[in-house]
C-alpha positions as CSV (number, residue, x, y, z in Angstrom):
1,X,130.3,248.2,58.9
2,X,129.2,251.8,58.5
3,X,126.0,250.6,56.7
4,X,125.0,248.1,59.3
5,X,124.0,250.7,61.9
6,X,121.5,252.6,59.7
7,X,120.1,249.3,58.4
8,X,119.6,248.1,61.9
9,X,118.0,251.3,63.0
10,X,115.7,251.2,59.9
11,X,114.7,247.6,60.5
12,X,113.9,248.4,64.1
13,X,111.8,251.3,63.0
14,X,110.0,249.2,60.5
15,X,109.3,246.5,63.2
16,X,108.0,249.2,65.6
17,X,105.7,250.7,62.9
18,X,104.3,247.3,61.9
19,X,103.7,246.3,65.5
20,X,102.0,249.6,66.2
21,X,99.8,249.2,63.2
22,X,98.5,245.8,64.2
23,X,95.8,245.4,66.8
24,X,94.3,242.0,67.7
25,X,90.9,242.3,69.4
26,X,89.7,239.3,71.5
27,X,86.2,237.9,71.2
28,X,83.4,239.9,73.0
29,X,85.7,242.9,73.2
30,X,85.4,246.3,71.4
31,X,88.1,248.9,71.0
32,X,87.3,252.5,70.2
33,X,89.9,254.2,67.9
34,X,90.6,257.9,68.0
35,X,92.5,259.7,65.2
36,X,94.1,263.0,66.4
37,X,91.7,262.9,69.4
38,X,88.5,262.3,67.4
39,X,86.5,259.1,67.4
40,X,87.3,257.2,64.2
41,X,85.8,253.7,64.5
42,X,85.4,250.7,66.7
43,X,87.6,247.7,66.2
44,X,85.8,244.3,66.0
45,X,87.2,241.0,67.2
46,X,90.1,239.7,65.2
47,X,93.1,241.2,63.4
48,X,92.8,245.0,62.7
49,X,95.2,247.6,61.2
50,X,95.6,251.2,62.4
51,X,97.8,254.0,61.4
52,X,100.7,254.2,63.9
53,X,101.3,257.5,65.7
54,X,97.9,258.7,64.2
55,X,95.3,256.3,65.5
56,X,95.2,255.2,69.1
57,X,92.9,253.0,71.2
58,X,90.9,255.1,73.5
59,X,88.6,252.6,75.4
60,X,88.4,248.9,75.6
61,X,84.9,247.6,76.4
62,X,83.5,244.2,77.2
63,X,80.1,243.6,75.4
64,X,79.2,240.6,77.5
65,X,76.3,240.8,80.0
66,X,77.4,242.1,83.3
67,X,76.0,242.0,86.8
68,X,76.1,245.0,89.0
69,X,75.1,244.8,92.7
70,X,74.5,248.2,94.4
71,X,75.1,248.9,98.1
72,X,72.0,249.3,100.3
73,X,70.4,252.7,99.9
74,X,68.1,254.3,102.5
75,X,64.6,254.9,101.1
76,X,61.6,256.5,103.0
77,X,58.2,254.9,102.6
78,X,54.8,256.6,102.5
79,X,54.3,255.9,106.2
80,X,57.7,257.5,107.1
81,X,59.7,254.4,107.6
82,X,63.3,254.2,106.5
83,X,64.1,251.0,104.7
84,X,67.5,249.9,103.1
85,X,67.1,248.5,99.6
86,X,69.9,247.0,97.5
87,X,69.4,246.0,93.9
88,X,71.0,243.7,91.3
89,X,71.3,244.9,87.8
90,X,72.0,242.9,84.7
91,X,73.1,245.0,81.7
92,X,75.0,244.7,78.4
93,X,76.8,247.2,76.2
94,X,75.2,247.4,72.8
95,X,76.9,250.5,71.4
96,X,80.6,250.9,72.5
97,X,80.8,254.4,71.0
98,X,77.8,255.7,73.0
99,X,79.0,253.9,76.2
100,X,82.4,255.7,75.9
101,X,81.3,259.1,74.8
102,X,77.7,259.7,75.8
103,X,78.2,259.2,79.6
104,X,81.3,259.6,81.7
105,X,80.7,256.7,84.0
106,X,77.7,254.6,83.0
107,X,77.8,252.4,86.2
108,X,77.6,255.4,88.5
109,X,74.9,256.9,86.3
110,X,72.9,253.7,86.4
111,X,73.3,253.4,90.2
112,X,72.1,257.0,90.8
113,X,69.2,256.5,88.4
114,X,68.2,253.3,90.2
115,X,68.2,255.0,93.6
116,X,66.2,258.0,92.4
117,X,63.6,255.7,90.7
118,X,63.3,253.6,93.9
119,X,62.7,256.6,96.0
120,X,60.0,257.8,93.7
121,X,58.3,254.4,93.7
122,X,58.7,253.5,97.4
123,X,57.7,257.0,98.5
124,X,54.2,256.3,97.2
125,X,53.9,253.0,99.0
126,X,53.6,252.0,102.6
127,X,55.9,249.3,104.1
128,X,53.5,246.4,103.6
129,X,53.0,247.3,100.0
130,X,56.7,247.7,99.5
131,X,57.3,244.2,100.9
132,X,54.6,242.6,98.7
133,X,55.1,244.5,95.5
134,X,58.6,243.5,94.4
135,X,57.5,242.4,90.9
136,X,55.8,245.8,90.3
137,X,58.9,247.7,91.5
138,X,61.2,245.5,89.3
139,X,59.1,246.1,86.2
140,X,58.9,249.9,86.8
141,X,62.7,250.1,87.4
142,X,63.4,248.2,84.2
143,X,61.2,250.5,82.2
144,X,62.9,253.7,83.5
145,X,66.4,252.3,83.2
146,X,65.8,251.1,79.6
147,X,64.5,254.5,78.6
148,X,67.5,256.3,80.1
149,X,70.3,253.9,79.3
150,X,69.3,253.3,75.7
151,X,71.0,256.5,74.5
152,X,74.1,255.5,76.5
153,X,74.5,252.3,74.4
154,X,73.5,250.0,77.3
155,X,70.6,247.6,77.5
156,X,69.3,246.7,80.9
157,X,68.1,243.1,80.7
158,X,66.9,242.6,84.2
159,X,66.6,244.4,87.5
160,X,65.9,242.6,90.8
161,X,65.5,243.9,94.4
162,X,67.9,241.8,96.4
163,X,66.8,242.8,99.9
164,X,64.5,245.2,101.7
165,X,65.6,245.7,105.3
166,X,63.2,247.7,107.6
167,X,64.4,249.0,110.9
168,X,65.1,246.6,113.8
169,X,62.1,247.7,115.8
170,X,59.9,247.3,112.8
171,X,61.3,243.8,112.2
172,X,60.5,242.9,115.8
173,X,57.0,244.2,115.5
174,X,56.5,242.3,112.2
175,X,57.8,239.1,113.9
176,X,55.3,239.5,116.7
177,X,52.5,240.2,114.2
178,X,53.5,237.1,112.2
179,X,53.6,235.0,115.4
180,X,50.1,236.3,116.4
181,X,48.8,235.5,112.9
182,X,50.2,232.0,113.1
183,X,48.7,231.5,116.6
184,X,45.4,232.8,115.3
185,X,45.4,230.4,112.3
186,X,46.4,227.5,114.6
187,X,43.6,228.3,117.0
188,X,41.1,228.6,114.1
189,X,42.3,225.3,112.6
190,X,42.0,223.7,116.0
191,X,38.5,225.0,116.6
192,X,37.5,223.9,113.1
193,X,38.9,220.5,113.8
194,X,37.0,220.2,117.0
195,X,33.8,221.5,115.4
196,X,34.2,219.0,112.6
197,X,34.8,216.2,115.1
198,X,31.7,217.1,117.1
199,X,29.7,217.3,113.9
200,X,30.9,213.9,112.8
201,X,30.3,212.4,116.2
202,X,26.8,213.8,116.3
203,X,26.1,212.5,112.8
204,X,27.5,209.1,113.8
205,X,25.3,209.1,117.0
206,X,22.3,210.2,115.0
207,X,22.8,207.5,112.3
208,X,23.3,204.9,115.1
209,X,20.1,205.9,116.8
210,X,18.2,205.9,113.5
211,X,19.6,202.4,112.6
212,X,18.8,201.1,116.1
213,X,15.2,202.6,115.9
214,X,14.8,201.1,112.4
215,X,16.1,197.8,113.7
216,X,13.7,197.8,116.6
217,X,10.9,198.9,114.3
218,X,11.7,196.1,111.9
219,X,12.0,193.6,114.7
220,X,8.6,194.7,116.2
221,X,7.0,194.4,112.7
222,X,8.4,191.0,112.2
223,X,7.4,189.9,115.7
224,X,3.9,191.3,115.1
225,X,3.8,189.5,111.8
226,X,4.9,186.3,113.4
227,X,2.3,186.6,116.1
228,X,-0.4,187.5,113.6
229,X,0.5,184.5,111.5
230,X,0.6,182.2,114.6
231,X,-2.8,183.5,115.7
232,X,-4.1,183.1,112.2
233,X,-2.8,179.5,112.0
234,X,-4.2,178.7,115.5
235,X,-7.5,180.2,114.5
236,X,-7.6,178.3,111.3
237,X,-6.6,175.1,113.1
238,X,-9.3,175.5,115.7
239,X,-12.0,176.1,113.1
240,X,-10.7,173.4,110.8
241,X,-10.5,170.7,113.5
242,X,-13.7,171.9,115.3
243,X,-12.1,172.0,118.7
244,X,-14.0,170.9,121.7
245,X,-15.1,173.6,124.2
246,X,-13.2,171.7,126.9
247,X,-9.9,172.2,125.1
248,X,-10.6,175.9,124.5
249,X,-11.5,176.3,128.2
250,X,-8.3,174.5,129.2
251,X,-6.2,176.8,126.9
252,X,-8.0,179.7,128.4
253,X,-7.1,178.6,131.9
254,X,-3.4,178.1,130.9
255,X,-3.1,181.9,130.5
256,X,-4.2,182.5,134.1
257,X,-0.7,182.0,135.7
258,X,0.9,184.4,133.3
259,X,-1.2,187.2,134.7
260,X,0.9,187.3,137.8
261,X,4.2,187.6,135.9
262,X,6.2,190.7,135.9
263,X,6.1,191.5,139.6
264,X,2.7,193.2,139.6
265,X,1.1,193.9,143.0
266,X,-2.3,193.2,141.6
267,X,-3.8,191.9,138.3
268,X,-7.1,191.9,136.6
269,X,-9.0,188.8,135.5
270,X,-11.7,189.2,132.8
271,X,-15.3,188.2,133.7
272,X,-15.2,185.4,131.2
273,X,-12.8,183.5,133.4
274,X,-15.5,182.3,135.8
275,X,-17.6,181.2,132.8
276,X,-14.6,179.2,131.5
277,X,-14.1,177.6,135.0
278,X,-17.8,176.7,135.2
279,X,-17.6,175.2,131.7
280,X,-14.7,173.0,132.6
281,X,-16.2,172.1,135.9
282,X,-19.5,171.2,134.4
283,X,-17.9,169.2,131.7
284,X,-15.7,167.0,133.8
285,X,-17.6,167.0,137.2
286,X,-19.5,163.7,138.0
287,X,-23.2,163.7,138.0
288,X,-24.7,164.8,141.4
289,X,-21.3,165.6,142.8
290,X,-20.9,167.1,146.3
291,X,-19.5,170.3,144.9
292,X,-23.0,171.8,144.8
293,X,-25.5,172.2,147.5
294,X,-28.8,170.3,147.3
295,X,-31.4,172.1,145.3
296,X,-28.9,174.5,143.7
297,X,-28.8,174.6,139.9
298,X,-25.1,174.4,138.9
299,X,-25.8,175.7,135.5
300,X,-27.2,179.0,136.8
301,X,-24.5,180.4,139.1
302,X,-24.2,184.0,139.7
303,X,-21.6,185.5,137.3
304,X,-20.5,189.0,136.4
305,X,-21.5,190.7,133.3
306,X,-19.5,189.4,130.3
307,X,-16.6,191.6,129.3
308,X,-16.4,193.4,132.7
309,X,-13.0,192.7,134.4
310,X,-12.8,191.7,138.0
311,X,-10.0,192.9,140.1
312,X,-8.5,190.1,142.2
313,X,-6.6,190.9,145.4
314,X,-3.6,193.2,145.5
315,X,-1.2,190.5,146.5
316,X,-2.6,187.0,145.6
317,X,-5.7,185.4,144.0
318,X,-8.6,184.1,146.1
319,X,-8.1,180.5,147.3
320,X,-11.5,179.4,146.0
321,X,-10.6,180.4,142.4
322,X,-7.2,178.8,142.7
323,X,-8.7,175.5,143.9
324,X,-11.4,175.6,141.2
325,X,-8.9,176.4,138.5
326,X,-6.5,173.6,139.7
327,X,-9.3,171.1,139.7
328,X,-10.5,172.3,136.2
329,X,-6.9,172.0,134.9
330,X,-6.6,168.4,136.2
331,X,-9.9,167.5,134.6
332,X,-8.8,169.1,131.4
333,X,-5.5,167.3,131.3
334,X,-7.4,164.0,131.9
335,X,-9.8,164.8,129.1
336,X,-6.9,165.6,126.7
337,X,-5.1,162.3,127.6
338,X,-8.3,160.4,127.0
339,X,-8.8,162.2,123.7
340,X,-5.2,161.3,122.6
341,X,-5.8,157.6,123.5
342,X,-9.0,157.6,121.5
343,X,-7.2,159.1,118.5
344,X,-4.4,156.5,118.8
345,X,-7.0,153.6,119.0
346,X,-8.8,155.0,116.0
347,X,-5.6,155.2,114.0
348,X,-4.9,151.5,114.7
C-alpha cells in the first residue's frame, strides 16, 4: 500500500508530461513555438512533439484567406469635399513567424496604411474623378499594401472600395445634375426622332411626286405614241385607199363641233374651213341650184387667205356658217351611204 501512492503520483506525472509534449495542429493552422521566450519553430498541421515546460505555443494563426472590411473613413478631395470611403481587403498569412513578430497588430497596421494611401490618392483627385476612377484607386492601393505587408508575412490578394459617400448636399446636386442630363438626352433623342421622321416624310413625298411625275410622263409619252401611230395609220389608210375629197371634207367638218367644247367664250376657225364647206357644197349641190344668185360664179367665192384664222363670235357661231355646215354634213352622209351601197353591190 505504501508503494501505490508514489506509483500513482509517478504515473500521473508521466501522463501530464506526455500530454504536454503532444500538440495536434488542425489543417490551415500554424502554431509558433517559443523556447524559453525565444522563437523556436512553427508547427505544421498534424501531430507534433514539444518539450514540456520548455517549449510553449505563443501564437495560433489561421493561414486561410481572410476578408477585412474597414469602417468608413473621411477623405478630402482636391476640390475640398469630404467623402466617406470604406474598403474591403482580402489578405492571407504567408509567414506565421513574421506575422507574429514583425508587427504587433497586422490588421490595425493594414487599416491605417489603407487610410493613409487613400488620402494621398484622393487628395490629388476631384470628386468626379474619384467616383469614376475606382479601378485605378484599387490597383494603386494593392501595390502599396503588397509592398508594405510583404515583410509582415501577409499577402494582400485584392483591395476593393466598397462605397464612396459624398455629403448630402453634394448628393442632391448630383441627382439634379443627373436628372438634367437625362432630360437633355431625352429632349435630344426626341428632337432627333422628329427630325428623322420629317426627313423620312419629305423623302417619301419626294419619291411619291417623282413617281407620279414619271407616271404622267410615261402616260403622256404612251398617249402621244398612240396618237402618232393612229395618225400614221390614218394617213397611210387615206393614201392607200385614195380617199375622195368629199370624205376628207366631211371628216374636216366633223371637227367643227369640238371647237366649242371646254366652255370657251369664243373659238377660232381656220380659213380652210370655208374652203372645205364650199368643196362639200359644190360636190353635192344640184346643178343650177337656187343657192347662188344668177350670174355669180360659185367656184370663185370670196375667201380668206389660206392659213389665216378667222375669229367667230364671242358667244356662238354665225347662223350662215352653221346652216351651210349642216347642209354639207347631210350631203356628206348621203354620199357616204351611197358609197357604202356601191361597195356592197360591187362585192356581190
